[in-house]
Rosetta silent file (secondary structure, phi, psi, omega in degrees, C-alpha in Angstrom):
SEQUENCE: MRAGTKPSPPTLTNPLIMNDTKQPEVLISETEIADRVQKLAEAIAPRIDDDTVVVCLLTGGLWFAADLTRALYKAGRNVRFDALWLASYHDERKSTGRCEVRADLQRPLIGRRALVVDDVFDTGLSLSEAARLVKDAGASEVLTAVFARKPWPKDRGMEPDFVAWEAPARYLVGYGLDDEGKSRGLPYIGALD
SCORE:     score description
SCORE:     0.000 S_00000001
   1 L     0.000  136.361  178.405  -38.683 -242.936   86.267 S_00000001
   2 L   -75.356  153.062 -179.112  -38.179 -246.202   84.398 S_00000001
   3 L   -60.500  138.735  176.982  -34.817 -247.980   84.447 S_00000001
   4 L    87.148   -6.307  177.010  -32.577 -246.821   81.626 S_00000001
   5 L   -95.431  148.214  179.012  -34.246 -243.452   81.067 S_00000001
   6 L   -98.648  145.728  176.188  -32.416 -240.220   81.571 S_00000001
   7 L   -66.644  154.782  176.101  -33.912 -237.209   83.416 S_00000001
   8 L   -67.186  147.292  176.086  -34.893 -234.216   81.365 S_00000001
   9 L   -64.840  150.380  179.058  -32.379 -231.363   81.312 S_00000001
  10 L   -68.367  149.431  176.694  -33.180 -228.520   83.703 S_00000001
  11 L  -113.032  167.454 -179.300  -34.950 -225.466   82.367 S_00000001
  12 L   -71.814  -23.250 -178.629  -34.798 -221.817   83.372 S_00000001
  13 L  -123.789  158.380  176.723  -38.372 -221.895   84.631 S_00000001
  14 L   -99.969  114.396 -175.653  -40.468 -224.301   86.589 S_00000001
  15 L   -63.896  -20.178  175.909  -43.616 -225.210   84.607 S_00000001
  16 L   -75.437  -22.234  179.427  -45.468 -225.874   87.860 S_00000001
  17 L   -97.204  -46.531 -175.593  -44.883 -222.282   88.948 S_00000001
  18 L  -105.336  108.245  179.673  -44.975 -220.397   85.626 S_00000001
  19 L   -89.357   -9.218 -179.563  -47.914 -221.387   83.472 S_00000001
  20 L   -68.254  142.514  179.795  -47.271 -218.694   80.872 S_00000001
  21 L   -84.429  -26.304 -179.860  -45.944 -220.040   77.585 S_00000001
  22 L   -86.006  122.310  178.256  -43.944 -216.884   76.795 S_00000001
  23 L  -102.192  143.929 -178.170  -40.674 -216.837   78.712 S_00000001
  24 L   -66.955  148.219  172.422  -38.664 -213.661   79.255 S_00000001
  25 E   -79.518  124.472 -177.838  -35.542 -212.969   77.267 S_00000001
  26 E   -70.172  121.441  177.219  -32.709 -212.805   79.844 S_00000001
  27 E  -103.491  -33.730 -179.828  -31.106 -209.331   79.723 S_00000001
  28 E  -146.409  126.249 -170.393  -28.955 -209.436   82.871 S_00000001
  29 L   -81.279  167.211  176.362  -28.069 -212.634   84.742 S_00000001
  30 H   -56.628  -41.711 -179.932  -28.139 -213.329   88.500 S_00000001
  31 H   -66.951  -41.769  177.401  -24.328 -213.105   88.601 S_00000001
  32 H   -63.621  -39.399  177.527  -24.253 -209.796   86.744 S_00000001
  33 H   -56.757  -52.465 -176.843  -26.893 -208.445   89.140 S_00000001
  34 H   -58.058  -43.303  178.121  -24.774 -209.423   92.160 S_00000001
  35 H   -60.838  -43.391 -178.756  -21.679 -207.781   90.643 S_00000001
  36 H   -67.081  -38.629  179.270  -23.504 -204.556   89.920 S_00000001
  37 H   -63.584  -44.269 -179.712  -25.034 -204.411   93.365 S_00000001
  38 H   -63.901  -41.788  178.591  -21.644 -204.842   95.038 S_00000001
  39 H   -63.841  -41.025  177.671  -20.052 -202.125   92.836 S_00000001
  40 H   -63.205  -42.438  175.985  -22.932 -199.812   93.625 S_00000001
  41 H   -57.788  -40.895  179.863  -22.576 -200.470   97.371 S_00000001
  42 H   -65.296  -32.752  176.540  -18.892 -199.561   97.107 S_00000001
  43 H   -75.532  -33.994 -176.643  -19.846 -196.229   95.431 S_00000001
  44 H   -78.299  -37.018 -170.888  -22.575 -195.484   98.053 S_00000001
  45 H   -51.262  -43.115  178.923  -20.604 -196.474  101.201 S_00000001
  46 H   -69.381  -14.389  179.855  -18.412 -193.312  101.335 S_00000001
  47 H   -90.472   -9.890 -173.941  -21.541 -191.098  101.070 S_00000001
  48 L  -127.669  175.725  176.015  -23.376 -192.602  104.025 S_00000001
  49 L  -132.907 -178.202 -177.140  -22.756 -193.645  107.657 S_00000001
  50 L   -72.896  -11.170  178.471  -23.999 -196.425  109.974 S_00000001
  51 L   -88.243   -8.573 -177.763  -26.840 -194.118  111.179 S_00000001
  52 L   -64.516  143.441  176.311  -28.243 -193.915  107.602 S_00000001
  53 E  -105.815  117.578  174.607  -31.713 -195.412  107.156 S_00000001
  54 E   -81.871  123.847 -178.462  -32.178 -197.374  103.915 S_00000001
  55 E  -108.954  106.271  179.559  -35.840 -196.832  102.891 S_00000001
  56 E   -83.174  131.474  173.935  -36.998 -199.627  100.610 S_00000001
  57 E   -88.687  118.159 -179.355  -39.891 -198.870   98.240 S_00000001
  58 E   -84.157  145.148   10.760  -42.293 -201.791   98.389 S_00000001
  59 L  -101.596  -34.978 -172.743  -42.981 -204.076   96.724 S_00000001
  60 L   -57.583  -33.141 -174.743  -40.517 -204.195   93.825 S_00000001
  61 H   -72.206  -11.214 -173.238  -37.583 -202.622   95.656 S_00000001
  62 H   -59.563  -43.384 -178.056  -37.415 -205.432   98.275 S_00000001
  63 H   -65.394  -48.040  179.258  -35.074 -207.735   96.317 S_00000001
  64 H   -62.896  -46.745 -177.358  -32.604 -204.929   95.461 S_00000001
  65 H   -60.327  -40.619 -178.982  -32.794 -203.405   99.019 S_00000001
  66 H   -63.565  -48.253  178.957  -32.021 -206.788  100.617 S_00000001
  67 H   -66.915  -35.985 -179.035  -28.997 -207.358   98.384 S_00000001
  68 H   -68.799  -41.380 -179.800  -27.842 -203.756   98.680 S_00000001
  69 H   -67.038  -34.222  173.957  -27.900 -203.664  102.481 S_00000001
  70 H   -65.651  -43.004  178.126  -25.864 -206.896  102.563 S_00000001
  71 H   -67.831  -32.818  174.220  -23.391 -205.429  100.058 S_00000001
  72 H   -63.119  -39.708  178.879  -23.189 -202.234  102.064 S_00000001
  73 H   -61.523  -43.197  177.866  -22.229 -204.316  105.121 S_00000001
  74 H   -63.399  -26.540 -178.778  -19.415 -205.923  103.081 S_00000001
  75 L   -92.090    8.747  173.280  -18.382 -202.372  102.092 S_00000001
  76 L    95.414   13.251  178.646  -18.165 -201.379  105.798 S_00000001
  77 L  -121.840  121.778  178.390  -21.593 -199.878  106.435 S_00000001
  78 L  -106.872   84.342 -172.566  -24.107 -201.405  108.888 S_00000001
  79 L   -82.209  164.711  173.066  -27.144 -199.366  108.005 S_00000001
  80 E   -87.489  167.307 -174.051  -30.659 -199.189  109.461 S_00000001
  81 E  -137.697  141.451  172.482  -33.664 -200.348  107.419 S_00000001
  82 E  -150.610  173.623 -179.014  -37.218 -199.198  106.848 S_00000001
  83 E  -141.132  153.764  178.084  -39.793 -199.498  104.125 S_00000001
  84 E  -135.683  124.520 -178.110  -42.401 -197.298  102.439 S_00000001
  85 E  -103.059  106.649  174.728  -45.184 -198.869  100.455 S_00000001
  86 E  -111.425  145.459  178.788  -46.292 -196.702   97.541 S_00000001
  87 E  -129.997  126.114  173.404  -48.593 -197.830   94.811 S_00000001
  88 L  -132.840  -10.567  179.163  -48.883 -196.254   91.359 S_00000001
  89 L  -105.618  -28.097  179.179  -49.276 -199.307   89.100 S_00000001
  90 L    49.758   49.810 -179.284  -51.890 -201.452   90.972 S_00000001
  91 L    55.989   31.736  174.823  -50.804 -204.659   89.193 S_00000001
  92 L  -116.790  169.749 -179.044  -51.188 -203.021   85.813 S_00000001
  93 L   -85.246  -15.030  179.905  -48.598 -202.409   83.084 S_00000001
  94 L  -120.718  141.739  178.297  -49.144 -198.618   83.139 S_00000001
  95 L   -64.630  147.877  177.170  -48.802 -196.160   85.978 S_00000001
  96 L   -76.329  -16.489 -179.892  -51.953 -194.541   87.231 S_00000001
  97 L    95.350   -3.840  178.175  -50.111 -191.204   87.300 S_00000001
  98 L  -146.973  153.800 -179.066  -50.400 -190.766   91.070 S_00000001
  99 L  -103.802  139.076  177.622  -48.980 -192.444   94.158 S_00000001
 100 E  -114.405  129.510  175.353  -50.976 -193.876   96.995 S_00000001
 101 E   -85.014  114.038 -179.433  -49.272 -194.457  100.365 S_00000001
 102 E   -95.435  -31.967  176.569  -50.289 -197.953  101.553 S_00000001
 103 E  -148.682  126.906 -175.709  -47.848 -198.225  104.453 S_00000001
 104 L   -87.413  173.837  177.645  -45.815 -195.369  105.966 S_00000001
 105 L   -61.468  149.484 -178.755  -42.354 -195.315  107.523 S_00000001
 106 L  -113.548  -19.234 -173.716  -41.900 -196.981  110.921 S_00000001
 107 L  -105.304  137.749  176.171  -38.418 -195.629  111.916 S_00000001
 108 L   -65.751  135.993 -177.693  -37.725 -192.059  113.001 S_00000001
 109 L  -110.420   -7.405 -170.891  -35.730 -190.175  110.376 S_00000001
 110 L   -56.895  122.064  177.988  -35.277 -186.797  112.066 S_00000001
 111 L    77.007    3.797 -179.062  -31.660 -185.672  111.617 S_00000001
 112 L  -107.224  150.074  170.334  -30.587 -188.884  109.859 S_00000001
 113 E   -73.185  145.082  178.349  -29.426 -189.407  106.320 S_00000001
 114 E  -127.376  142.943  173.926  -31.760 -191.606  104.243 S_00000001
 115 E  -119.838  109.012 -179.965  -31.116 -193.700  101.152 S_00000001
 116 E   -85.378  127.472 -171.835  -34.355 -194.389   99.237 S_00000001
 117 E  -120.660  131.301  175.898  -34.019 -197.652   97.241 S_00000001
 118 E  -141.266  164.634 -175.990  -36.202 -198.898   94.372 S_00000001
 119 E   -76.534  -46.259 -175.098  -36.032 -201.474   91.676 S_00000001
 120 E  -140.216  146.418  176.922  -36.601 -199.391   88.585 S_00000001
 121 E  -114.059  108.596  176.054  -36.735 -195.714   87.628 S_00000001
 122 L  -122.050  -82.504  177.185  -39.080 -195.084   84.740 S_00000001
 123 L   -67.276  -27.481 -177.225  -41.696 -192.347   85.170 S_00000001
 124 L    87.757   -9.171 -174.008  -39.922 -191.099   88.307 S_00000001
 125 H   -61.685  -52.592 -177.783  -43.205 -190.652   90.153 S_00000001
 126 H   -59.361  -48.785 -174.482  -42.639 -193.192   92.962 S_00000001
 127 H   -67.616  -38.211  178.486  -39.061 -192.245   93.685 S_00000001
 128 H   -63.446  -45.204  178.921  -39.826 -188.503   93.608 S_00000001
 129 H   -63.547  -45.307  178.974  -42.811 -188.964   95.963 S_00000001
 130 H   -60.484  -44.103 -179.740  -40.784 -191.171   98.289 S_00000001
 131 H   -61.174  -41.938  179.751  -37.907 -188.705   98.438 S_00000001
 132 H   -62.927  -45.964  179.289  -40.382 -185.953   99.305 S_00000001
 133 H   -61.530  -39.846 -179.900  -42.061 -188.035  102.034 S_00000001
 134 H   -70.809  -38.307  174.914  -38.695 -188.989  103.582 S_00000001
 135 H   -64.095  -43.472  178.229  -37.520 -185.351  103.563 S_00000001
 136 H   -62.743  -25.606  177.080  -40.820 -184.331  105.138 S_00000001
 137 L   -79.825   -1.398  172.155  -40.232 -186.956  107.838 S_00000001
 138 L   108.128    5.297 -179.808  -37.161 -185.035  108.931 S_00000001
 139 L   -61.202  138.492 -178.733  -34.233 -186.687  107.084 S_00000001
 140 L   -73.825  -28.369  179.335  -31.161 -184.430  107.063 S_00000001
 141 E  -154.099  140.854  178.335  -30.253 -185.634  103.545 S_00000001
 142 E  -120.851  115.852  172.038  -32.072 -187.858  101.064 S_00000001
 143 E  -106.105  157.661 -177.546  -30.099 -189.924   98.578 S_00000001
 144 E  -132.677  142.376  178.331  -31.733 -192.250   96.049 S_00000001
 145 E  -138.701  134.514  175.625  -30.585 -195.527   94.474 S_00000001
 146 E  -129.531  153.706  174.619  -32.236 -197.700   91.854 S_00000001
 147 E   -76.729  -47.522 -176.826  -31.143 -200.921   90.266 S_00000001
 148 E  -123.712  138.016  175.205  -32.387 -200.083   86.783 S_00000001
 149 E  -119.256  120.486  177.002  -32.979 -196.714   85.061 S_00000001
 150 L   -94.337  149.269  174.703  -35.041 -196.866   81.876 S_00000001
 151 L   -67.482  150.406 -176.633  -34.979 -194.096   79.257 S_00000001
 152 L  -137.084  136.647 -177.199  -38.012 -191.833   79.364 S_00000001
 153 L   -71.804  -15.927 -177.467  -39.312 -189.463   76.686 S_00000001
 154 L  -119.674  163.040  176.593  -40.201 -186.670   79.095 S_00000001
 155 L   -66.390  132.496 -177.078  -38.353 -184.795   81.850 S_00000001
 156 L   -93.756   -7.801  178.293  -38.796 -186.683   85.126 S_00000001
 157 L    85.194  -22.119  177.406  -38.052 -183.723   87.419 S_00000001
 158 L  -156.131  162.212  172.023  -35.349 -185.659   89.267 S_00000001
 159 L  -131.843  147.007  178.144  -32.749 -188.352   88.637 S_00000001
 160 L   -65.444  148.704  177.091  -31.483 -190.978   91.070 S_00000001
 161 L   -69.537  -32.724 -177.639  -28.141 -190.416   92.801 S_00000001
 162 E  -134.894  135.928 -178.479  -27.011 -193.998   92.160 S_00000001
 163 E  -135.929  129.187 -179.748  -27.892 -196.357   89.335 S_00000001
 164 E   -84.880  -33.625 -172.299  -26.689 -199.945   88.994 S_00000001
 165 E  -149.354  128.155  174.820  -27.836 -200.586   85.416 S_00000001
 166 E   -84.717  105.764 -177.268  -28.944 -198.451   82.438 S_00000001
 167 L   -85.358  156.378  176.283  -31.844 -200.584   81.184 S_00000001
 168 L   -78.326  164.125  177.689  -33.323 -200.625   77.722 S_00000001
 169 L   -78.888   69.220 -177.103  -36.824 -199.244   77.005 S_00000001
 170 L  -131.467  168.525  177.603  -38.407 -202.665   77.263 S_00000001
 171 L   -83.892  107.548 -172.702  -40.990 -204.331   79.535 S_00000001
 172 E   -94.859  146.949  173.138  -38.789 -205.753   82.318 S_00000001
 173 E  -139.471  160.544  177.778  -39.531 -208.600   84.746 S_00000001
 174 E    98.817  158.090  176.776  -37.591 -210.423   87.431 S_00000001
 175 L    50.294   47.830  178.187  -35.505 -209.309   90.438 S_00000001
 176 L    97.776  -25.286  179.638  -38.539 -207.490   91.904 S_00000001
 177 E   -77.393  135.550 -174.045  -39.942 -206.259   88.601 S_00000001
 178 L  -123.088  165.843  174.255  -43.334 -207.773   87.860 S_00000001
 179 E  -117.629   91.109 -178.942  -45.816 -208.499   85.135 S_00000001
 180 L    55.546   42.419  178.482  -49.177 -207.687   86.722 S_00000001
 181 L    94.365  -10.988 -179.189  -47.985 -209.171   90.026 S_00000001
 182 E  -102.419  161.957  169.902  -46.103 -212.152   88.533 S_00000001
 183 L    75.156    6.493  179.103  -42.431 -212.920   87.867 S_00000001
 184 L   -60.076  -35.322 -172.975  -40.942 -210.788   90.680 S_00000001
 185 L   -81.822    2.455  176.896  -39.011 -213.776   92.044 S_00000001
 186 L   -61.449  137.893 -177.365  -37.024 -214.518   88.864 S_00000001
 187 L   -78.002   -5.234  179.572  -33.332 -214.359   89.820 S_00000001
 188 L  -122.855  173.913  171.131  -32.437 -212.467   86.597 S_00000001
 189 E  -109.835  131.517  179.296  -33.984 -209.524   84.746 S_00000001
 190 E  -129.384  171.793  178.268  -35.676 -210.333   81.488 S_00000001
 191 E  -114.724  139.431 -179.577  -37.805 -208.622   78.883 S_00000001
 192 L  -114.021   25.132 -178.950  -41.343 -209.693   78.023 S_00000001
 193 L  -111.903    0.000    0.000  -41.895 -207.583   74.915 S_00000001
């Protein structure tokens, strides 16, 4: 930088990382996300115990599950953790209509309560299939939690037990939500439509 010049003001995105020209419209900030996760943990904590296994749905649920397990600890619950990798989108914008198990559970669930955690509830396919798999693995009770629930025109057959945010019917990115594999790491949730 030459003497006497001022640095450019910071931007929300790093042009070296995000080469797309269209930037998401921020719908919920990083601070709002943290507040909602903590409130959700406080609602969940009385329904679970320290023997509960939080089952994170990969890949999108990882960000929410990490924050939620830390928030549960602050709320007095030191839970166990596992993950289940289901794929129904395959880096596309539309669900294929069926779930493929790419990586199964690693922790025994027999006789334990489980909390299945995912980033977004839209078609309901992944959460429903995960709840079934966890129940079939021997969980005594299966609870479900999502960060965002989107409206859906058809009956989904189930609804999550806990929801942090009622999202609009828009194409969401950030905080685990992706656009064909990109934008998961944004610290906020935005819309790309």
